[in-house]
PLY file of the C-alpha trace (Angstrom):
ply
format ascii 1.0
element vertex 221
property float x
property float y
property float z
element edge 220
property int vertex1
property int vertex2
end_header
-24.29 91.32 -112.02
-23.83 90.44 -108.28
-23.69 87.04 -107.60
-25.79 86.47 -103.90
-26.49 82.73 -105.16
-24.40 81.78 -102.08
-25.22 84.83 -99.57
-27.24 84.97 -96.66
-29.66 88.38 -96.04
-27.77 89.74 -92.53
-31.31 91.79 -91.98
-35.06 91.32 -93.48
-37.49 94.25 -93.87
-41.59 93.61 -94.71
-40.34 94.63 -97.71
-36.55 93.73 -98.74
-33.84 91.19 -97.92
-30.08 93.01 -96.98
-27.13 91.51 -98.14
-23.09 92.13 -97.62
-21.98 92.53 -101.09
-19.83 89.55 -101.89
-17.26 91.13 -103.54
-17.41 94.17 -101.39
-18.27 93.98 -97.37
-18.51 98.08 -96.77
-21.72 97.52 -99.46
-25.18 96.89 -98.72
-26.91 95.87 -101.07
-31.09 95.46 -100.60
-33.63 93.36 -103.10
-37.44 93.31 -102.99
-38.24 90.41 -101.59
-40.06 88.50 -104.39
-43.87 89.74 -105.63
-43.94 91.79 -102.66
-44.23 95.08 -105.06
-47.74 92.86 -106.27
-48.79 92.04 -103.12
-48.36 95.75 -101.86
-50.63 97.16 -105.16
-53.22 94.60 -104.44
-53.69 95.57 -100.92
-54.09 99.30 -101.28
-56.68 101.31 -100.90
-58.57 101.63 -104.08
-57.59 104.95 -105.00
-54.04 104.48 -105.01
-54.52 100.60 -107.57
-54.23 102.83 -110.41
-50.79 102.65 -110.00
-48.35 100.53 -111.71
-45.89 98.11 -109.29
-42.97 100.31 -109.76
-44.72 102.71 -107.24
-44.44 100.28 -104.39
-41.14 99.16 -104.93
-38.43 100.22 -102.09
-35.76 100.26 -104.05
-36.70 103.03 -106.78
-39.01 105.19 -103.69
-34.90 104.74 -101.99
-33.37 106.08 -104.99
-36.08 109.19 -105.87
-35.32 109.97 -101.97
-31.19 110.07 -102.95
-32.43 112.22 -105.70
-33.85 114.74 -103.50
-32.75 118.28 -103.86
-30.73 118.81 -100.82
-28.85 115.26 -101.36
-27.73 116.77 -104.87
-26.27 119.86 -103.48
-24.11 117.43 -102.24
-22.17 120.16 -99.54
-19.66 118.76 -97.51
-20.89 117.21 -94.60
-23.75 115.61 -96.09
-22.49 112.21 -95.56
-22.00 112.66 -92.05
-25.39 110.64 -91.23
-26.23 109.14 -94.53
-24.85 106.06 -96.33
-23.21 106.95 -100.15
-25.60 105.78 -102.47
-24.25 103.18 -105.69
-27.50 103.44 -107.63
-29.77 100.23 -108.60
-27.77 97.41 -109.76
-28.17 94.00 -111.27
-28.00 91.01 -109.00
-29.00 87.32 -109.63
-31.96 88.26 -106.91
-32.83 90.80 -109.66
-32.35 94.94 -109.20
-30.92 95.65 -105.99
-30.35 99.12 -104.05
-26.76 99.81 -103.39
-25.77 101.93 -100.50
-22.78 102.34 -98.00
-22.92 99.34 -95.32
-22.96 101.27 -91.43
-20.72 98.88 -89.57
-19.71 98.77 -85.79
-16.26 98.60 -84.09
-15.80 95.05 -84.86
-16.99 95.42 -88.52
-20.27 93.88 -88.30
-23.57 95.39 -88.93
-24.49 98.46 -87.02
-27.79 97.91 -84.17
-30.37 99.51 -84.80
-31.68 102.63 -82.75
-34.46 100.06 -81.36
-31.38 97.33 -80.55
-29.66 100.19 -78.58
-32.32 101.33 -76.81
-33.38 97.78 -75.53
-29.97 97.35 -74.28
-29.14 100.74 -72.79
-32.02 102.53 -72.79
-32.69 106.14 -73.46
-29.60 106.89 -72.01
-27.31 110.29 -72.23
-25.44 108.87 -75.10
-28.28 108.27 -77.43
-30.15 111.29 -76.66
-27.00 113.29 -77.18
-26.76 111.28 -80.78
-30.44 112.16 -81.96
-29.66 115.68 -81.02
-26.61 115.87 -83.51
-28.42 114.49 -86.36
-31.18 116.01 -85.68
-28.95 119.51 -85.74
-27.90 117.65 -89.14
-31.16 117.17 -90.97
-32.14 120.61 -90.22
-28.83 121.80 -91.01
-28.64 120.54 -94.58
-31.96 119.69 -94.79
-32.79 116.70 -95.87
-36.11 114.84 -96.30
-37.36 111.79 -94.31
-40.58 110.22 -94.06
-41.21 109.16 -90.28
-37.76 107.94 -88.55
-38.83 104.98 -87.00
-36.81 102.93 -84.57
-35.08 100.24 -87.24
-34.24 102.50 -89.61
-32.01 103.89 -87.75
-28.27 102.78 -86.98
-25.48 103.40 -84.78
-21.75 103.19 -84.87
-18.83 105.23 -82.76
-17.34 107.89 -85.05
-14.30 109.64 -83.27
-15.18 109.00 -79.83
-19.16 109.29 -80.40
-22.12 107.65 -81.00
-23.51 108.73 -84.65
-26.64 108.16 -85.90
-27.19 107.11 -89.68
-30.60 107.30 -90.90
-30.79 103.70 -93.55
-34.26 103.97 -94.77
-36.94 106.19 -95.31
-35.58 109.17 -97.46
-38.29 111.36 -99.13
-41.47 113.07 -98.54
-44.60 111.76 -96.60
-46.58 114.53 -97.42
-49.21 114.88 -100.48
-48.73 118.51 -100.81
-45.30 118.85 -102.48
-44.22 122.54 -100.48
-41.27 120.63 -98.56
-39.44 119.49 -102.04
-39.64 122.58 -103.72
-39.23 125.00 -100.47
-36.73 125.80 -97.93
-39.23 127.47 -95.54
-41.76 124.41 -95.76
-38.98 121.95 -95.67
-37.85 123.93 -92.55
-40.81 122.93 -91.23
-41.58 119.55 -92.31
-38.44 118.30 -90.89
-38.84 119.77 -87.40
-42.00 117.48 -87.43
-40.65 114.41 -88.74
-37.91 115.21 -85.68
-40.88 115.61 -83.27
-41.73 112.23 -84.27
-38.13 111.05 -83.61
-38.29 111.86 -80.08
-41.69 110.44 -79.41
-41.00 106.86 -81.23
-37.82 106.89 -78.89
-39.98 107.59 -76.25
-42.63 105.07 -76.99
-39.42 102.35 -77.87
-38.62 101.63 -73.96
-42.28 102.35 -72.86
-44.30 99.07 -72.06
-46.53 99.37 -75.53
-49.48 98.48 -73.80
-50.57 102.38 -75.98
-50.40 101.84 -79.25
-48.39 103.61 -81.36
-50.20 105.31 -83.36
-52.08 106.81 -79.88
-48.93 107.55 -78.02
-47.81 109.52 -81.33
-51.08 111.61 -81.39
-51.32 112.21 -77.56
-47.53 113.21 -77.72
-48.20 115.76 -80.84
-50.89 117.25 -78.87
-48.57 118.37 -76.31
0 1
1 2
2 3
3 4
4 5
5 6
6 7
7 8
8 9
9 10
10 11
11 12
12 13
13 14
14 15
15 16
16 17
17 18
18 19
19 20
20 21
21 22
22 23
23 24
24 25
25 26
26 27
27 28
28 29
29 30
30 31
31 32
32 33
33 34
34 35
35 36
36 37
37 38
38 39
39 40
40 41
41 42
42 43
43 44
44 45
45 46
46 47
47 48
48 49
49 50
50 51
51 52
52 53
53 54
54 55
55 56
56 57
57 58
58 59
59 60
60 61
61 62
62 63
63 64
64 65
65 66
66 67
67 68
68 69
69 70
70 71
71 72
72 73
73 74
74 75
75 76
76 77
77 78
78 79
79 80
80 81
81 82
82 83
83 84
84 85
85 86
86 87
87 88
88 89
89 90
90 91
91 92
92 93
93 94
94 95
95 96
96 97
97 98
98 99
99 100
100 101
101 102
102 103
103 104
104 105
105 106
106 107
107 108
108 109
109 110
110 111
111 112
112 113
113 114
114 115
115 116
116 117
117 118
118 119
119 120
120 121
121 122
122 123
123 124
124 125
125 126
126 127
127 128
128 129
129 130
130 131
131 132
132 133
133 134
134 135
135 136
136 137
137 138
138 139
139 140
140 141
141 142
142 143
143 144
144 145
145 146
146 147
147 148
148 149
149 150
150 151
151 152
152 153
153 154
154 155
155 156
156 157
157 158
158 159
159 160
160 161
161 162
162 163
163 164
164 165
165 166
166 167
167 168
168 169
169 170
170 171
171 172
172 173
173 174
174 175
175 176
176 177
177 178
178 179
179 180
180 181
181 182
182 183
183 184
184 185
185 186
186 187
187 188
188 189
189 190
190 191
191 192
192 193
193 194
194 195
195 196
196 197
197 198
198 199
199 200
200 201
201 202
202 203
203 204
204 205
205 206
206 207
207 208
208 209
209 210
210 211
211 212
212 213
213 214
214 215
215 216
216 217
217 218
218 219
219 220
C-alpha cells in the first residue's frame, strides 16, 4: 500500500491526480479523481452507456496502452521517449498507475510541451526534439491518441532536449487495424504526428480559432 495521506499532487488533469511516490520520488503515482469514472459514464452519449465504469478509468486505459504490441516487444531504445510502467498499485486513495517520473535538471517534474511553448516559443530546439520524437514513434510503432501539449513533457538528455509521452497511449481509431497490422499502424501514427505539429502551432497562436476548426483546416492542407 502506497500511503498518499500526507502527499499533495504535483499536477492534476481532468480525470487524475499525479503524486510523487512518497518512498521513491523517481516514480509517478496517478490516481483517478473520486467518482470521476461514474461521472464520465453518466455524461457519455447514449450509445456508450452500456459500458461499465472501468471503460472510463484512465488508469486501466493506460494499462491497455502499455500492453500494445509495440511495447510488449520491448526492443532496445523503446524507453527513449516513454516512462517505464510499473503496473497498477494500491494506494490510500485507491488504485494508481505507477510509472517513471520524468524530471528536469533540478530534480523537479519536467515541464510540459505547453509550458515550454508558452515560455520559449516554437524554437529550433523544440522543433528538432519533436522531429526526433516523431521518428521514434514511426520506428518503434508506438500507438498513441492525440499528442496534445500537456501530455508531452521535456527534459535534457545527453545535451539535447528530449520529449516523453506521459499520457494518451493506445489507439483512438474505432477499427482495430492499427493494433494488428504494421502497415496500418504506420498510417495511423503518421496521422497522429501530423496532428501533433498542428497542435504545437495552435498552442503558440492567439487561439481565436478553436482547436477543432484549426485542426480540420490543417489536415486539409
